Residue, then its C-alpha position, 0 to 999 in steps of 0.5 A: m498472477k499474470a494480470s498483476k504483472k501485466i499491470s506492473l510492466l505498464i505502471l513502470q513503462v508509463i513512468f519511464v515514458t513519462s520522466t522523458v517529456g516531464q518537463n520539470r512536472f514528473s518526479v520519481t519516488p522510491s519508498i521504503g517504510f514499515v507497515g502494520g495490518n490489521a484484519s477481523t470478522h464475525i460469522f452470521t450467528g454474530e461470533l467473532g470468526f476471527q482475528e489477526e494483527g501482523k507487521g512488516i515491511l514495505l518498498g515501492i516506486t512512484g511516478n507524480y505528475s504536477m499539474t500545479p505547484k501545490w497539487s500533484i497526481s501519483t501512481g506506481i507499485s509497492y510491495n509489502w512484507i507481512k507476518y500476521h499472528r491470528v488468535i482466534p479462533e486458533t493460534s496461527q501464523i501467517k505470512t503475506k506478500d502483498l502487491i500494491i498499487p495506489v491512485l492518489i492525490n497528493y497536496q502542499p499547501s506551502l511551497k516553502r521548504l518545510s511544508p505539511y504533505f497529504s495524500t488520498g486516492i484508491i488502493m488496488e491491492r492482491i496478495q500474490s503468496k500466503d504462508y500458513s503455519t501453526p505451532p511449533y510453525i515448523k511446517s506451512d503451507v504456501t498458496k500462490g496466485k489465488f486471491p481476489l483484487t482488493l480495495a482501499i481508501a488511502l488517507g495520508a498526512g505528513i511532512s516534505y522537506k525540499v532538500t534542493h530544487s529538485v530534490s525533496w524528502i517526504i515523511q508521511p504515516s498512511v491509513y488504508y481501509q479496505v473498503y471493497t472484496a468479493q471473496n471476504r464479503t461473500i464468505f464474512p458480512d462483517y469483514r473489516s480490514y486495514k493497515v497503517n504504514l509509515q514510509t519515507q520518500l525520496t522525491l526527485s523531479f526531472 
C-alpha cells in the first residue's frame, strides 16, 4: 500500500516538473470512462475454478511526451471501481478498487484535425481494496492492501480530434490482457484475466 502511494506521488511529480520544461512537447490528459472485467481459471483437476464478470468506471490522468509529431510516450495513474458478479462455484459479488499505472507508446498516423490514434504498452495494476459478499448482500468482508502487483499488455485504437492548437479530444477503446500475477499463477495454473475499457480523454498541450 505504501509503495503504491510512493509510486503515485512520484509520477505526479514527474508530470508537474516536465510540464514546466516541455516546450510544447508535453501534454496532460485527464480521462474518464467505462471498464469491464473478466476473470476465470481452472483448478488442477481441469475443472472450472471460478468465473466472474464485472463493470465499472475509471478516472485517471497521464502525462504525454511527444518524441515526434506522430509518436509519443505516456505514463500516469488511474483508478478503476469495478463490481464483479461470480456465478461459479458460488454466487457472490465482489467490488474492487484498482490502482493502474500505464506505460504506453502512442502513434497518431495523421496530422490532420481528425486522425486515428493507437496505443500499446505495459499496465501495472494493484488492487487497493476488495469487498466480498454473498446473497442477500447485506454483510461483506473487506480486504485492503494485501494484493500482489500484476502486469498486463495494453492495446488501444481510437480517434483524436484537434479542437485547437493546444487541445485535443481522444476517444479510445482498449484491451488489457493480464500476463503475470505471482499469486494467482501459483494457486491456479490456468488463470486468465482481461479488461476492456472505453475512455474519453482531453489532452492539454503546453
